[in-house]
N, CA, C and O atoms as a GROMACS GRO file, in nm:
protein
  648
    1MET      N    1   7.672   8.836  15.853
    1MET     CA    2   7.619   8.899  15.735
    1MET      C    3   7.707   8.863  15.616
    1MET      O    4   7.829   8.871  15.625
    2GLN      N    5   7.646   8.824  15.506
    2GLN     CA    6   7.720   8.786  15.387
    2GLN      C    7   7.736   8.908  15.296
    2GLN      O    8   7.641   8.984  15.277
    3ALA      N    9   7.854   8.925  15.241
    3ALA     CA   10   7.880   9.036  15.150
    3ALA      C   11   7.803   9.014  15.020
    3ALA      O   12   7.772   8.902  14.982
    4ASN      N   13   7.773   9.125  14.954
    4ASN     CA   14   7.705   9.119  14.825
    4ASN      C   15   7.809   9.143  14.716
    4ASN      O   16   7.873   9.248  14.714
    5PHE      N   17   7.825   9.047  14.627
    5PHE     CA   18   7.918   9.059  14.517
    5PHE      C   19   7.838   9.070  14.388
    5PHE      O   20   7.773   8.973  14.349
    6PRO      N   21   7.842   9.185  14.322
    6PRO     CA   22   7.763   9.205  14.200
    6PRO      C   23   7.790   9.096  14.096
    6PRO      O   24   7.905   9.061  14.071
    7GLY      N   25   7.683   9.044  14.038
    7GLY     CA   26   7.694   8.942  13.935
    7GLY      C   27   7.707   8.800  13.988
    7GLY      O   28   7.710   8.705  13.909
    8LEU      N   29   7.716   8.784  14.120
    8LEU     CA   30   7.727   8.652  14.178
    8LEU      C   31   7.606   8.624  14.264
    8LEU      O   32   7.578   8.697  14.360
    9ASP      N   33   7.533   8.518  14.231
    9ASP     CA   34   7.418   8.483  14.314
    9ASP      C   35   7.464   8.401  14.434
    9ASP      O   36   7.584   8.378  14.452
   10ARG      N   37   7.370   8.357  14.514
   10ARG     CA   38   7.406   8.285  14.637
   10ARG      C   39   7.476   8.153  14.610
   10ARG      O   40   7.558   8.110  14.692
   11PHE      N   41   7.448   8.088  14.497
   11PHE     CA   42   7.516   7.963  14.465
   11PHE      C   43   7.661   7.988  14.424
   11PHE      O   44   7.751   7.916  14.466
   12ASP      N   45   7.683   8.092  14.341
   12ASP     CA   46   7.821   8.127  14.305
   12ASP      C   47   7.901   8.162  14.430
   12ASP      O   48   8.014   8.118  14.446
   13GLN      N   49   7.842   8.240  14.518
   13GLN     CA   50   7.911   8.279  14.641
   13GLN      C   51   7.936   8.157  14.729
   13GLN      O   52   8.040   8.147  14.795
   14ALA      N   53   7.842   8.065  14.731
   14ALA     CA   54   7.861   7.942  14.810
   14ALA      C   55   7.975   7.858  14.753
   14ALA      O   56   8.054   7.801  14.828
   15ILE      N   57   7.986   7.851  14.620
   15ILE     CA   58   8.097   7.778  14.557
   15ILE      C   59   8.229   7.840  14.603
   15ILE      O   60   8.321   7.768  14.642
   16LEU      N   61   8.239   7.971  14.597
   16LEU     CA   62   8.363   8.039  14.637
   16LEU      C   63   8.394   8.014  14.784
   16LEU      O   64   8.509   7.990  14.820
   17LYS      N   65   8.293   8.019  14.867
   17LYS     CA   66   8.311   7.998  15.011
   17LYS      C   67   8.361   7.857  15.038
   17LYS      O   68   8.459   7.838  15.110
   18VAL      N   69   8.293   7.759  14.982
   18VAL     CA   70   8.328   7.618  15.008
   18VAL      C   71   8.467   7.587  14.954
   18VAL      O   72   8.546   7.521  15.022
   19LEU      N   73   8.499   7.633  14.832
   19LEU     CA   74   8.630   7.605  14.776
   19LEU      C   75   8.741   7.681  14.848
   19LEU      O   76   8.856   7.636  14.848
   20SER      N   77   8.708   7.794  14.908
   20SER     CA   78   8.811   7.866  14.985
   20SER      C   79   8.848   7.787  15.111
   20SER      O   80   8.957   7.804  15.166
   21GLU      N   81   8.758   7.701  15.156
   21GLU     CA   82   8.785   7.615  15.271
   21GLU      C   83   8.854   7.486  15.230
   21GLU      O   84   8.938   7.434  15.304
   22ASP      N   85   8.818   7.432  15.112
   22ASP     CA   86   8.874   7.306  15.065
   22ASP      C   87   8.874   7.304  14.913
   22ASP      O   88   8.776   7.263  14.851
   23GLY      N   89   8.984   7.348  14.853
   23GLY     CA   90   8.995   7.356  14.708
   23GLY      C   91   9.011   7.222  14.640
   23GLY      O   92   9.007   7.215  14.517
   24ARG      N   93   9.030   7.116  14.716
   24ARG     CA   94   9.048   6.983  14.659
   24ARG      C   95   8.918   6.903  14.657
   24ARG      O   96   8.918   6.784  14.622
   25MET      N   97   8.809   6.965  14.693
   25MET     CA   98   8.680   6.898  14.701
   25MET      C   99   8.633   6.853  14.562
   25MET      O  100   8.652   6.924  14.464
   26SER      N  101   8.574   6.735  14.555
   26SER     CA  102   8.521   6.685  14.428
   26SER      C  103   8.397   6.766  14.389
   26SER      O  104   8.334   6.830  14.473
   27ILE      N  105   8.364   6.762  14.261
   27ILE     CA  106   8.245   6.832  14.212
   27ILE      C  107   8.120   6.777  14.281
   27ILE      O  108   8.030   6.853  14.316
   28ALA      N  109   8.115   6.646  14.301
   28ALA     CA  110   7.999   6.584  14.366
   28ALA      C  111   7.982   6.637  14.509
   28ALA      O  112   7.871   6.671  14.551
   29ASP      N  113   8.093   6.645  14.584
   29ASP     CA  114   8.086   6.698  14.720
   29ASP      C  115   8.051   6.846  14.721
   29ASP      O  116   7.974   6.892  14.805
   30LEU      N  117   8.108   6.920  14.626
   30LEU     CA  118   8.078   7.063  14.616
   30LEU      C  119   7.929   7.083  14.586
   30LEU      O  120   7.864   7.167  14.649
   31ALA      N  121   7.876   7.007  14.492
   31ALA     CA  122   7.734   7.017  14.456
   31ALA      C  123   7.646   6.988  14.577
   31ALA      O  124   7.548   7.059  14.602
   32ARG      N  125   7.681   6.884  14.651
   32ARG     CA  126   7.603   6.850  14.770
   32ARG      C  127   7.607   6.963  14.872
   32ARG      O  128   7.505   6.997  14.932
   33ARG      N  129   7.725   7.021  14.892
   33ARG     CA  130   7.740   7.127  14.993
   33ARG      C  131   7.661   7.253  14.958
   33ARG      O  132   7.611   7.320  15.048
   34ILE      N  133   7.650   7.285  14.828
   34ILE     CA  134   7.581   7.409  14.792
   34ILE      C  135   7.434   7.387  14.756
   34ILE      O  136   7.360   7.483  14.737
   35GLY      N  137   7.392   7.261  14.746
   35GLY     CA  138   7.251   7.232  14.721
   35GLY      C  139   7.210   7.235  14.576
   35GLY      O  140   7.094   7.262  14.545
   36LEU      N  141   7.303   7.208  14.484
   36LEU     CA  142   7.271   7.197  14.342
   36LEU      C  143   7.315   7.059  14.294
   36LEU      O  144   7.389   6.989  14.363
   37SER      N  145   7.268   7.021  14.174
   37SER     CA  146   7.316   6.896  14.118
   37SER      C  147   7.455   6.917  14.057
   37SER      O  148   7.504   7.030  14.047
   38LYS      N  149   7.516   6.807  14.018
   38LYS     CA  150   7.655   6.810  13.974
   38LYS      C  151   7.676   6.893  13.847
   38LYS      O  152   7.770   6.973  13.841
   39SER      N  153   7.591   6.876  13.747
   39SER     CA  154   7.610   6.947  13.618
   39SER      C  155   7.605   7.098  13.632
   39SER      O  156   7.696   7.166  13.585
   40PRO      N  157   7.501   7.155  13.695
   40PRO     CA  158   7.501   7.301  13.708
   40PRO      C  159   7.614   7.353  13.797
   40PRO      O  160   7.665   7.463  13.775
   41THR      N  161   7.654   7.274  13.896
   41THR     CA  162   7.766   7.314  13.981
   41THR      C  163   7.894   7.321  13.899
   41THR      O  164   7.970   7.417  13.910
   42GLN      N  165   7.917   7.219  13.816
   42GLN     CA  166   8.036   7.217  13.732
   42GLN      C  167   8.034   7.332  13.631
   42GLN      O  168   8.138   7.394  13.606
   43ALA      N  169   7.919   7.361  13.574
   43ALA     CA  170   7.908   7.472  13.478
   43ALA      C  171   7.938   7.605  13.547
   43ALA      O  172   8.008   7.690  13.490
   44ARG      N  173   7.887   7.623  13.667
   44ARG     CA  174   7.913   7.747  13.741
   44ARG      C  175   8.062   7.758  13.775
   44ARG      O  176   8.121   7.866  13.764
   45LEU      N  177   8.122   7.647  13.816
   45LEU     CA  178   8.263   7.647  13.850
   45LEU      C  179   8.348   7.686  13.728
   45LEU      O  180   8.439   7.768  13.740
   46LYS      N  181   8.318   7.628  13.614
   46LYS     CA  182   8.393   7.660  13.491
   46LYS      C  183   8.375   7.807  13.454
   46LYS      O  184   8.469   7.872  13.409
   47ARG      N  185   8.254   7.860  13.472
   47ARG     CA  186   8.230   8.002  13.442
   47ARG      C  187   8.309   8.091  13.536
   47ARG      O  188   8.367   8.190  13.493
   48LEU      N  189   8.312   8.058  13.665
   48LEU     CA  190   8.388   8.137  13.762
   48LEU      C  191   8.537   8.135  13.729
   48LEU      O  192   8.607   8.235  13.748
   49GLU      N  193   8.586   8.022  13.680
   49GLU     CA  194   8.727   8.014  13.637
   49GLU      C  195   8.749   8.095  13.510
   49GLU      O  196   8.846   8.170  13.501
   50ALA      N  197   8.660   8.080  13.412
   50ALA     CA  198   8.674   8.151  13.284
   50ALA      C  199   8.668   8.303  13.302
   50ALA      O  200   8.736   8.377  13.231
   51GLU      N  201   8.586   8.348  13.396
   51GLU     CA  202   8.573   8.492  13.421
   51GLU      C  203   8.688   8.547  13.506
   51GLU      O  204   8.696   8.667  13.531
   52GLY      N  205   8.776   8.459  13.551
   52GLY     CA  206   8.890   8.504  13.630
   52GLY      C  207   8.857   8.532  13.775
   52GLY      O  208   8.939   8.592  13.845
   53ILE      N  209   8.740   8.491  13.820
   53ILE     CA  210   8.704   8.508  13.962
   53ILE      C  211   8.781   8.405  14.045
   53ILE      O  212   8.835   8.437  14.150
   54ILE      N  213   8.784   8.282  13.996
   54ILE     CA  214   8.872   8.180  14.055
   54ILE      C  215   8.998   8.181  13.969
   54ILE      O  216   8.994   8.151  13.850
   55THR      N  217   9.109   8.217  14.031
   55THR     CA  218   9.234   8.234  13.956
   55THR      C  219   9.327   8.114  13.965
   55THR      O  220   9.428   8.109  13.895
   56GLY      N  221   9.296   8.018  14.051
   56GLY     CA  222   9.381   7.901  14.064
   56GLY      C  223   9.355   7.829  14.194
   56GLY      O  224   9.270   7.869  14.274
   57TYR      N  225   9.430   7.722  14.214
   57TYR     CA  226   9.418   7.641  14.334
   57TYR      C  227   9.559   7.618  14.386
   57TYR      O  228   9.652   7.600  14.309
   58ARG      N  229   9.574   7.619  14.519
   58ARG     CA  230   9.706   7.600  14.575
   58ARG      C  231   9.695   7.539  14.714
   58ARG      O  232   9.590   7.541  14.777
   59ALA      N  233   9.806   7.486  14.760
   59ALA     CA  234   9.812   7.433  14.895
   59ALA      C  235   9.840   7.549  14.991
   59ALA      O  236   9.924   7.634  14.963
   60LEU      N  237   9.769   7.552  15.101
   60LEU     CA  238   9.796   7.650  15.206
   60LEU      C  239   9.894   7.588  15.303
   60LEU      O  240   9.869   7.482  15.359
   61VAL      N  241  10.005   7.655  15.323
   61VAL     CA  242  10.112   7.604  15.407
   61VAL      C  243  10.110   7.681  15.539
   61VAL      O  244  10.097   7.803  15.540
   62ASP      N  245  10.123   7.609  15.650
   62ASP     CA  246  10.125   7.674  15.781
   62ASP      C  247  10.267   7.725  15.807
   62ASP      O  248  10.356   7.645  15.835
   63PRO      N  249  10.288   7.856  15.800
   63PRO     CA  250  10.424   7.909  15.819
   63PRO      C  251  10.477   7.886  15.960
   63PRO      O  252  10.599   7.876  15.978
   64ILE      N  253  10.391   7.876  16.059
   64ILE     CA  254  10.435   7.853  16.197
   64ILE      C  255  10.502   7.716  16.208
   64ILE      O  256  10.606   7.703  16.274
   65ARG      N  257  10.444   7.615  16.145
   65ARG     CA  258  10.503   7.480  16.149
   65ARG      C  259  10.637   7.475  16.077
   65ARG      O  260  10.716   7.383  16.098
   66LEU      N  261  10.662   7.573  15.991
   66LEU     CA  262  10.790   7.581  15.922
   66LEU      C  263  10.889   7.670  15.997
   66LEU      O  264  11.000   7.696  15.950
   67GLY      N  265  10.846   7.716  16.115
   67GLY     CA  266  10.934   7.801  16.195
   67GLY      C  267  10.934   7.946  16.155
   67GLY      O  268  11.017   8.023  16.203
   68LEU      N  269  10.844   7.985  16.068
   68LEU     CA  270  10.836   8.124  16.023
   68LEU      C  271  10.734   8.200  16.106
   68LEU      O  272  10.632   8.246  16.054
   69ASP      N  273  10.762   8.212  16.235
   69ASP     CA  274  10.663   8.271  16.324
   69ASP      C  275  10.692   8.417  16.361
   69ASP      O  276  10.621   8.475  16.443
   70HIS      N  277  10.795   8.475  16.303
   70HIS     CA  278  10.824   8.616  16.328
   70HIS      C  279  10.762   8.698  16.215
   70HIS      O  280  10.802   8.686  16.099
   71VAL      N  281  10.664   8.781  16.250
   71VAL     CA  282  10.596   8.864  16.151
   71VAL      C  283  10.618   9.009  16.187
   71VAL      O  284  10.595   9.052  16.300
   72ALA      N  285  10.662   9.085  16.088
   72ALA     CA  286  10.680   9.228  16.106
   72ALA      C  287  10.607   9.302  15.995
   72ALA      O  288  10.605   9.257  15.880
   73PHE      N  289  10.547   9.414  16.029
   73PHE     CA  290  10.487   9.503  15.932
   73PHE      C  291  10.580   9.623  15.920
   73PHE      O  292  10.620   9.681  16.021
   74VAL      N  293  10.612   9.658  15.798
   74VAL     CA  294  10.712   9.762  15.775
   74VAL      C  295  10.650   9.875  15.693
   74VAL      O  296  10.604   9.855  15.580
   75GLU      N  297  10.649   9.994  15.752
   75GLU     CA  298  10.611  10.112  15.676
   75GLU      C  299  10.734  10.156  15.597
   75GLU      O  300  10.844  10.165  15.651
   76VAL      N  301  10.714  10.182  15.469
   76VAL     CA  302  10.824  10.224  15.384
   76VAL      C  303  10.791  10.360  15.323
   76VAL      O  304  10.683  10.380  15.267
   77ARG      N  305  10.884  10.452  15.335
   77ARG     CA  306  10.872  10.581  15.271
   77ARG      C  307  10.974  10.584  15.157
   77ARG      O  308  11.089  10.542  15.173
   78LEU      N  309  10.930  10.634  15.042
   78LEU     CA  310  11.017  10.642  14.926
   78LEU      C  311  11.067  10.785  14.904
   78LEU      O  312  11.004  10.881  14.947
   79THR      N  313  11.180  10.796  14.837
   79THR     CA  314  11.234  10.927  14.802
   79THR      C  315  11.168  10.983  14.678
   79THR      O  316  11.172  11.104  14.654
   80ASP      N  317  11.106  10.896  14.599
   80ASP     CA  318  11.046  10.935  14.472
   80ASP      C  319  10.920  10.852  14.452
   80ASP      O  320  10.924  10.730  14.465
   81THR      N  321  10.810  10.917  14.420
   81THR     CA  322  10.684  10.843  14.400
   81THR      C  323  10.628  10.862  14.260
   81THR      O  324  10.508  10.845  14.237
   82ARG      N  325  10.714  10.897  14.167
   82ARG     CA  326  10.670  10.901  14.028
   82ARG      C  327  10.654  10.758  13.977
   82ARG      O  328  10.711  10.665  14.034
   83GLU      N  329  10.579  10.741  13.870
   83GLU     CA  330  10.544  10.608  13.821
   83GLU      C  331  10.666  10.519  13.798
   83GLU      O  332  10.663  10.401  13.833
   84LYS      N  333  10.772  10.572  13.741
   84LYS     CA  334  10.891  10.490  13.713
   84LYS      C  335  10.951  10.438  13.844
   84LYS      O  336  10.990  10.322  13.854
   85ALA      N  337  10.959  10.525  13.944
   85ALA     CA  338  11.015  10.484  14.073
   85ALA      C  339  10.927  10.379  14.140
   85ALA      O  340  10.978  10.282  14.196
   86LEU      N  341  10.795  10.398  14.134
   86LEU     CA  342  10.703  10.300  14.192
   86LEU      C  343  10.718  10.164  14.123
   86LEU      O  344  10.719  10.060  14.188
   87ALA      N  345  10.728  10.166  13.991
   87ALA     CA  346  10.743  10.041  13.916
   87ALA      C  347  10.874   9.972  13.953
   87ALA      O  348  10.877   9.849  13.965
   88GLU      N  349  10.981  10.047  13.970
   88GLU     CA  350  11.109   9.988  14.010
   88GLU      C  351  11.101   9.928  14.149
   88GLU      O  352  11.151   9.818  14.174
   89PHE      N  353  11.037  10.000  14.240
   89PHE     CA  354  11.022   9.949  14.377
   89PHE      C  355  10.937   9.822  14.375
   89PHE      O  356  10.974   9.721  14.436
   90ASN      N  357  10.823   9.826  14.305
   90ASN     CA  358  10.733   9.710  14.298
   90ASN      C  359  10.805   9.587  14.243
   90ASN      O  360  10.791   9.478  14.298
   91ALA      N  361  10.881   9.604  14.136
   91ALA     CA  362  10.952   9.491  14.076
   91ALA      C  363  11.055   9.433  14.173
   91ALA      O  364  11.071   9.312  14.182
   92ALA      N  365  11.124   9.519  14.244
   92ALA     CA  366  11.224   9.472  14.340
   92ALA      C  367  11.161   9.401  14.458
   92ALA      O  368  11.214   9.300  14.506
   93VAL      N  369  11.048   9.451  14.507
   93VAL     CA  370  10.978   9.389  14.620
   93VAL      C  371  10.937   9.246  14.586
   93VAL      O  372  10.946   9.157  14.669
   94ARG      N  373  10.891   9.225  14.463
   94ARG     CA  374  10.844   9.093  14.421
   94ARG      C  375  10.955   8.987  14.427
   94ARG      O  376  10.927   8.868  14.431
   95LYS      N  377  11.080   9.031  14.428
   95LYS     CA  378  11.194   8.939  14.428
   95LYS      C  379  11.240   8.901  14.569
   95LYS      O  380  11.325   8.813  14.585
   96VAL      N  381  11.185   8.966  14.671
   96VAL     CA  382  11.227   8.939  14.810
   96VAL      C  383  11.132   8.837  14.869
   96VAL      O  384  11.017   8.868  14.899
   97GLY      N  385  11.181   8.714  14.887
   97GLY     CA  386  11.097   8.604  14.933
   97GLY      C  387  11.037   8.624  15.070
   97GLY      O  388  10.928   8.573  15.098
   98GLU      N  389  11.104   8.696  15.157
   98GLU     CA  390  11.054   8.716  15.293
   98GLU      C  391  10.936   8.813  15.298
   98GLU      O  392  10.863   8.817  15.397
   99ILE      N  393  10.918   8.891  15.192
   99ILE     CA  394  10.804   8.984  15.188
   99ILE      C  395  10.682   8.905  15.144
   99ILE      O  396  10.672   8.863  15.029
  100GLU      N  397  10.591   8.884  15.238
  100GLU     CA  398  10.471   8.805  15.212
  100GLU      C  399  10.363   8.888  15.143
  100GLU      O  400  10.290   8.836  15.058
  101GLN      N  401  10.353   9.014  15.178
  101GLN     CA  402  10.255   9.104  15.118
  101GLN      C  403  10.317   9.243  15.106
  101GLN      O  404  10.400   9.282  15.188
  102ALA      N  405  10.274   9.316  15.004
  102ALA     CA  406  10.317   9.455  14.988
  102ALA      C  407  10.199   9.534  14.935
  102ALA      O  408  10.137   9.497  14.835
  103HIS      N  409  10.168   9.643  15.003
  103HIS     CA  410  10.054   9.726  14.966
  103HIS      C  411  10.097   9.871  14.955
  103HIS      O  412  10.163   9.924  15.044
  104MET      N  413  10.059   9.937  14.844
  104MET     CA  414  10.078  10.081  14.834
  104MET      C  415   9.968  10.144  14.919
  104MET      O  416   9.852  10.105  14.911
  105ILE      N  417  10.006  10.241  15.001
  105ILE     CA  418   9.917  10.298  15.100
  105ILE      C  419   9.897  10.447  15.076
  105ILE      O  420   9.991  10.518  15.039
  106ALA      N  421   9.776  10.495  15.098
  106ALA     CA  422   9.748  10.638  15.095
  106ALA      C  423   9.761  10.689  15.238
  106ALA      O  424   9.664  10.684  15.315
  107SER      N  425   9.879  10.736  15.275
  107SER     CA  426   9.906  10.778  15.412
  107SER      C  427  10.030  10.865  15.413
  107SER      O  428  10.072  10.916  15.309
  108ASN      N  429  10.088  10.883  15.530
  108ASN     CA  430  10.212  10.959  15.539
  108ASN      C  431  10.333  10.871  15.508
  108ASN      O  432  10.447  10.918  15.519
  109PHE      N  433  10.312  10.747  15.471
  109PHE     CA  434  10.415  10.659  15.418
  109PHE      C  435  10.361  10.600  15.289
  109PHE      O  436  10.243  10.618  15.258
  110ASP      N  437  10.444  10.531  15.214
  110ASP     CA  438  10.406  10.489  15.079
  110ASP      C  439  10.365  10.342  15.066
  110ASP      O  440  10.274  10.310  14.989
  111TYR      N  441  10.432  10.254  15.141
  111TYR     CA  442  10.403  10.110  15.132
  111TYR      C  443  10.396  10.049  15.271
  111TYR      O  444  10.462  10.096  15.364
  112LEU      N  445  10.317   9.944  15.281
  112LEU     CA  446  10.314   9.862  15.402
  112LEU      C  447  10.350   9.721  15.358
  112LEU      O  448  10.283   9.661  15.274
  113LEU      N  449  10.456   9.668  15.416
  113LEU     CA  450  10.503   9.534  15.384
  113LEU      C  451  10.475   9.440  15.500
  113LEU      O  452  10.489   9.479  15.616
  114LYS      N  453  10.436   9.317  15.470
  114LYS     CA  454  10.427   9.212  15.571
  114LYS      C  455  10.546   9.120  15.545
  114LYS      O  456  10.558   9.060  15.438
  115VAL      N  457  10.632   9.110  15.644
  115VAL     CA  458  10.756   9.034  15.630
  115VAL      C  459  10.753   8.918  15.729
  115VAL      O  460  10.725   8.936  15.847
  116ARG      N  461  10.782   8.798  15.680
  116ARG     CA  462  10.780   8.679  15.765
  116ARG      C  463  10.919   8.614  15.763
  116ARG      O  464  10.974   8.585  15.657
  117THR      N  465  10.973   8.593  15.884
  117THR     CA  466  11.105   8.532  15.899
  117THR      C  467  11.103   8.435  16.017
  117THR      O  468  11.002   8.420  16.085
  118HIS      N  469  11.217   8.369  16.040
  118HIS     CA  470  11.230   8.274  16.150
  118HIS      C  471  11.252   8.343  16.284
  118HIS      O  472  11.213   8.290  16.388
  119SER      N  473  11.313   8.461  16.283
  119SER     CA  474  11.352   8.523  16.410
  119SER      C  475  11.374   8.672  16.391
  119SER      O  476  11.377   8.723  16.279
  120MET      N  477  11.390   8.740  16.504
  120MET     CA  478  11.419   8.883  16.500
  120MET      C  479  11.554   8.908  16.434
  120MET      O  480  11.568   9.003  16.356
  121SER      N  481  11.653   8.824  16.462
  121SER     CA  482  11.784   8.846  16.402
  121SER      C  483  11.778   8.827  16.250
  121SER      O  484  11.844   8.900  16.175
  122GLU      N  485  11.702   8.730  16.205
  122GLU     CA  486  11.686   8.712  16.060
  122GLU      C  487  11.612   8.832  16.001
  122GLU      O  488  11.647   8.880  15.893
  123TYR      N  489  11.510   8.880  16.071
  123TYR     CA  490  11.438   8.998  16.022
  123TYR      C  491  11.532   9.118  16.010
  123TYR      O  492  11.528   9.190  15.910
  124ARG      N  493  11.615   9.139  16.111
  124ARG     CA  494  11.709   9.251  16.108
  124ARG      C  495  11.799   9.243  15.984
  124ARG      O  496  11.828   9.345  15.922
  125ALA      N  497  11.842   9.124  15.950
  125ALA     CA  498  11.926   9.107  15.830
  125ALA      C  499  11.847   9.136  15.703
  125ALA      O  500  11.898   9.201  15.612
  126VAL      N  501  11.722   9.089  15.697
  126VAL     CA  502  11.637   9.116  15.580
  126VAL      C  503  11.614   9.266  15.567
  126VAL      O  504  11.621   9.321  15.457
  127LEU      N  505  11.586   9.332  15.678
  127LEU     CA  506  11.565   9.477  15.675
  127LEU      C  507  11.690   9.549  15.627
  127LEU      O  508  11.684   9.635  15.539
  128ALA      N  509  11.804   9.514  15.685
  128ALA     CA  510  11.929   9.584  15.653
  128ALA      C  511  11.978   9.554  15.512
  128ALA      O  512  12.021   9.645  15.440
  129GLU      N  513  11.973   9.428  15.472
  129GLU     CA  514  12.035   9.388  15.345
  129GLU      C  515  11.940   9.390  15.226
  129GLU      O  516  11.984   9.408  15.112
  130LYS      N  517  11.812   9.372  15.250
  130LYS     CA  518  11.719   9.362  15.138
  130LYS      C  519  11.622   9.481  15.131
  130LYS      O  520  11.618   9.551  15.030
  131ILE      N  521  11.545   9.503  15.236
  131ILE     CA  522  11.442   9.606  15.231
  131ILE      C  523  11.502   9.745  15.220
  131ILE      O  524  11.459   9.825  15.137
  132SER      N  525  11.599   9.775  15.302
  132SER     CA  526  11.659   9.909  15.301
  132SER      C  527  11.732   9.939  15.170
  132SER      O  528  11.752  10.056  15.137
  133SER      N  529  11.771   9.836  15.097
  133SER     CA  530  11.842   9.858  14.971
  133SER      C  531  11.749   9.852  14.849
  133SER      O  532  11.796   9.858  14.735
  134LEU      N  533  11.619   9.840  14.873
  134LEU     CA  534  11.526   9.844  14.760
  134LEU      C  535  11.532   9.982  14.696
  134LEU      O  536  11.565  10.080  14.764
  135PRO      N  537  11.500   9.993  14.568
  135PRO     CA  538  11.509  10.122  14.500
  135PRO      C  539  11.420  10.229  14.566
  135PRO      O  540  11.304  10.205  14.598
  136HIS      N  541  11.478  10.346  14.584
  136HIS     CA  542  11.408  10.467  14.629
  136HIS      C  543  11.362  10.463  14.774
  136HIS      O  544  11.281  10.547  14.813
  137VAL      N  545  11.410  10.370  14.855
  137VAL     CA  546  11.370  10.367  14.997
  137VAL      C  547  11.438  10.481  15.070
  137VAL      O  548  11.561  10.495  15.068
  138SER      N  549  11.357  10.562  15.136
  138SER     CA  550  11.407  10.672  15.216
  138SER      C  551  11.418  10.632  15.362
  138SER      O  552  11.520  10.656  15.427
  139SER      N  553  11.311  10.570  15.415
  139SER     CA  554  11.311  10.527  15.555
  139SER      C  555  11.210  10.416  15.575
  139SER      O  556  11.120  10.396  15.493
  140THR      N  557  11.226  10.345  15.686
  140THR     CA  558  11.134  10.238  15.723
  140THR      C  559  11.099  10.250  15.870
  140THR      O  560  11.172  10.311  15.948
  141SER      N  561  10.988  10.192  15.905
  141SER     CA  562  10.946  10.183  16.045
  141SER      C  563  10.883  10.046  16.064
  141SER      O  564  10.796  10.006  15.986
  142THR      N  565  10.926   9.974  16.165
  142THR     CA  566  10.885   9.835  16.185
  142THR      C  567  10.790   9.820  16.302
  142THR      O  568  10.807   9.882  16.407
  143PHE      N  569  10.689   9.735  16.283
  143PHE     CA  570  10.595   9.698  16.387
  143PHE      C  571  10.593   9.545  16.391
  143PHE      O  572  10.558   9.482  16.292
  144VAL      N  573  10.629   9.487  16.504
  144VAL     CA  574  10.634   9.342  16.517
  144VAL      C  575  10.500   9.291  16.569
  144VAL      O  576  10.448   9.341  16.669
  145ALA      N  577  10.447   9.191  16.501
  145ALA     CA  578  10.320   9.129  16.543
  145ALA      C  579  10.348   9.033  16.658
  145ALA      O  580  10.439   8.951  16.651
  146MET      N  581  10.268   9.044  16.762
  146MET     CA  582  10.282   8.951  16.875
  146MET      C  583  10.196   8.827  16.856
  146MET      O  584  10.232   8.719  16.903
  147GLU      N  585  10.082   8.842  16.788
  147GLU     CA  586   9.990   8.730  16.768
  147GLU      C  587   9.899   8.761  16.651
  147GLU      O  588   9.853   8.874  16.637
  148ALA      N  589   9.874   8.662  16.567
  148ALA     CA  590   9.776   8.676  16.460
  148ALA      C  591   9.640   8.639  16.517
  148ALA      O  592   9.615   8.524  16.551
  149VAL      N  593   9.553   8.737  16.528
  149VAL     CA  594   9.421   8.715  16.585
  149VAL      C  595   9.325   8.662  16.478
  149VAL      O  596   9.238   8.580  16.508
  150LYS      N  597   9.341   8.711  16.354
  150LYS     CA  598   9.255   8.666  16.245
  150LYS      C  599   9.332   8.675  16.115
  150LYS      O  600   9.382   8.781  16.078
  151GLU      N  601   9.342   8.564  16.046
  151GLU     CA  602   9.399   8.557  15.912
  151GLU      C  603   9.312   8.462  15.832
  151GLU      O  604   9.327   8.340  15.842
  152THR      N  605   9.222   8.518  15.754
  152THR     CA  606   9.131   8.434  15.676
  152THR      C  607   9.120   8.488  15.535
  152THR      O  608   9.177   8.591  15.500
  153GLY      N  609   9.045   8.414  15.456
  153GLY     CA  610   9.016   8.458  15.321
  153GLY      C  611   8.897   8.552  15.321
  153GLY      O  612   8.861   8.610  15.423
  154LEU      N  613   8.839   8.566  15.205
  154LEU     CA  614   8.730   8.660  15.183
  154LEU      C  615   8.600   8.618  15.251
  154LEU      O  616   8.522   8.704  15.292
  155PHE      N  617   8.577   8.489  15.263
  155PHE     CA  618   8.448   8.440  15.309
  155PHE      C  619   8.455   8.388  15.451
  155PHE      O  620   8.552   8.321  15.488
  156GLY      N  621   8.354   8.416  15.529
  156GLY     CA  622   8.344   8.366  15.666
  156GLY      C  623   8.277   8.229  15.666
  156GLY      O  624   8.283   8.157  15.567
  157PRO      N  625   8.214   8.194  15.778
  157PRO     CA  626   8.147   8.064  15.788
  157PRO      C  627   8.039   8.046  15.682
  157PRO      O  628   7.968   8.140  15.646
  158LEU      N  629   8.030   7.925  15.632
  158LEU     CA  630   7.930   7.894  15.529
  158LEU      C  631   7.790   7.909  15.585
  158LEU      O  632   7.757   7.854  15.690
  159GLU      N  633   7.709   7.986  15.513
  159GLU     CA  634   7.569   8.003  15.553
  159GLU      C  635   7.482   7.910  15.469
  159GLU      O  636   7.525   7.862  15.364
  160ASN      N  637   7.364   7.885  15.516
  160ASN     CA  638   7.270   7.802  15.442
  160ASN      C  639   7.233   7.873  15.312
  160ASN      O  640   7.183   7.985  15.316
  161VAL      N  641   7.256   7.808  15.196
  161VAL     CA  642   7.229   7.872  15.067
  161VAL      C  643   7.099   7.823  15.005
  161VAL      O  644   7.056   7.878  14.903
  162SER      N  645   7.035   7.724  15.062
  162SER     CA  646   6.911   7.674  15.000
  162SER      C  647   6.790   7.742  15.055
  162SER      O  648   6.678   7.713  15.014
   0.00000   0.00000   0.00000
């Protein structure tokens, strides 16, 4: 089942899907894949970029091939959750390279971090020296991932758009 995104027709959604699989695709190949001619495809692509729906293009790097196969999810509880404290925590988190993702959570803890390192011993050092010393951290709880079952973007398999 394909998600419904307000303001995006099936061709816009197809552009996003195809480019999420291969952002280096030529306009001609993209047009062929979505079933439109080159000019309207290019116009739609420029509009999606101008509207900020497409925010950029980047290379996807396989962290496993780089030896970064240790993934831990860390629940973080803060001592203070007022706006100033949250802003300080957020700014500090952005500076820690091992933190791949950080999400503020509505739960009995405040943040969920995804941390990627080479090993458990490296993770322990990151936790002790970096995460635990972030502003306003009260406590943490770690969950180590044994296997990534699904890590994908927003769009699933390309469906027929014509």
